[in-house]
C-alpha positions as CSV (number, residue, x, y, z in Angstrom):
1,Q,59.0,116.1,120.1
2,V,61.3,113.3,119.1
3,Q,60.4,109.7,118.8
4,L,63.0,106.9,118.5
5,V,62.1,103.4,117.2
6,E,64.7,100.7,117.6
7,S,64.6,97.3,115.9
8,G,66.8,94.4,115.0
9,G,67.5,92.7,118.3
10,G,67.1,89.0,118.9
11,L,68.7,85.7,119.7
12,V,71.8,84.6,117.7
13,Q,74.4,82.0,118.0
14,P,78.1,82.8,118.8
15,G,79.8,84.0,115.7
16,G,76.6,85.2,114.1
17,S,75.5,88.7,113.1
18,L,72.7,91.1,113.8
19,R,71.9,94.6,112.5
20,L,70.3,97.1,114.8
21,S,68.4,100.2,113.6
22,C,67.2,103.3,115.3
23,A,65.0,105.8,113.4
24,A,64.3,109.3,114.8
25,S,61.3,111.3,113.8
26,G,59.7,114.6,115.0
27,S,60.6,118.2,115.0
28,I,64.2,117.7,114.3
29,F,66.4,120.4,112.8
30,K,69.8,118.8,113.1
31,I,71.3,115.6,114.6
32,Y,74.9,116.0,115.6
33,Y,75.4,112.8,117.6
34,M,74.1,109.2,117.3
35,G,75.3,106.4,119.5
36,W,74.7,102.9,120.7
37,Y,75.0,101.9,124.3
38,R,74.4,98.6,126.0
39,Q,73.6,97.4,129.5
40,A,73.9,93.8,130.7
41,P,72.3,92.6,134.0
42,G,74.3,93.9,137.0
43,N,76.4,96.2,134.8
44,E,76.3,99.9,134.1
45,R,75.3,101.2,130.7
46,E,78.3,101.5,128.5
47,L,79.1,103.1,125.1
48,V,79.4,100.6,122.3
49,A,79.8,103.0,119.3
50,A,79.1,106.5,118.3
51,I,79.1,108.6,115.1
52,A,79.2,112.3,114.8
53,S,77.5,114.4,112.1
54,G,80.7,114.6,110.1
55,G,81.1,110.8,110.1
56,T,83.7,110.5,112.8
57,T,83.2,107.2,114.7
58,N,84.2,105.9,118.1
59,Y,84.1,102.3,119.3
60,A,84.5,100.5,122.6
61,A,87.7,98.4,122.6
62,S,85.7,95.3,123.1
63,V,83.8,95.7,119.8
64,K,86.4,97.3,117.5
65,G,86.8,95.3,114.4
66,R,83.5,93.4,114.9
67,F,80.9,96.2,115.0
68,T,80.3,99.0,112.5
69,I,78.2,102.0,113.2
70,S,76.7,104.0,110.3
71,R,74.0,106.6,109.7
72,D,71.6,107.7,107.0
73,N,71.1,111.4,107.5
74,A,68.2,111.6,105.0
75,K,66.3,109.1,107.2
76,N,67.6,110.2,110.6
77,T,68.6,106.6,111.2
78,V,71.6,105.0,112.8
79,Y,72.6,101.4,112.3
80,L,74.8,99.0,114.2
81,Q,76.1,96.1,112.3
82,M,77.3,93.5,114.7
83,N,79.4,90.6,113.4
84,S,81.3,87.8,115.2
85,L,79.0,88.1,118.1
86,K,80.1,86.7,121.5
87,P,78.1,85.6,124.5
88,E,79.5,88.7,126.4
89,D,77.8,90.9,123.9
90,T,74.5,89.9,125.4
91,A,72.7,93.0,126.7
92,V,69.9,95.4,126.1
93,Y,71.1,97.9,123.4
94,Y,69.9,101.5,123.5
95,C,70.3,104.2,120.9
96,N,71.0,107.8,121.9
97,I,70.5,110.7,119.6
98,R,71.3,114.3,120.3
99,G,70.7,117.4,118.2
100,V,68.6,120.5,117.8
101,L,64.9,120.9,117.4
102,R,63.2,123.2,115.0
103,D,62.4,125.5,117.9
104,T,66.2,125.8,118.5
105,R,66.2,123.7,121.7
106,N,68.7,121.0,122.2
107,F,67.5,117.5,122.6
108,D,69.0,114.2,124.0
109,F,66.7,111.2,123.6
110,W,67.1,107.4,124.3
111,G,65.5,104.6,122.4
112,Q,63.4,102.0,124.3
113,G,66.1,99.4,124.1
114,T,66.3,96.1,122.2
115,Q,67.5,92.8,123.6
116,V,70.5,91.1,122.0
117,T,71.2,87.6,123.3
118,V,74.1,85.6,122.0
119,S,73.9,81.9,123.0
120,S,74.1,78.5,121.6
């Protein structure tokens, strides 16, 4: 009932920037949580940044001051602006969106993942 489409990953040099997008569509009544997670080879998936419906944000310590999460409620889209990228930011990035469907059921969906590689 909910489809997520991620975009914006790629290869960038250290110090560069990328902007990820994740657009949700379907029978959505309300979205109350939008987050970005990442998983590097051999590591567990970890929270990068999250934003609640009221705009409250939360960042991993490793990205604070470099990454910015934002959302466009009209478009059901969440963004992750990543600046001053480091090789250790290399990972597959996943969006996670939680909310309520029009039939009143709760939902919790993940995007397909987008690769971010930071290398010279």
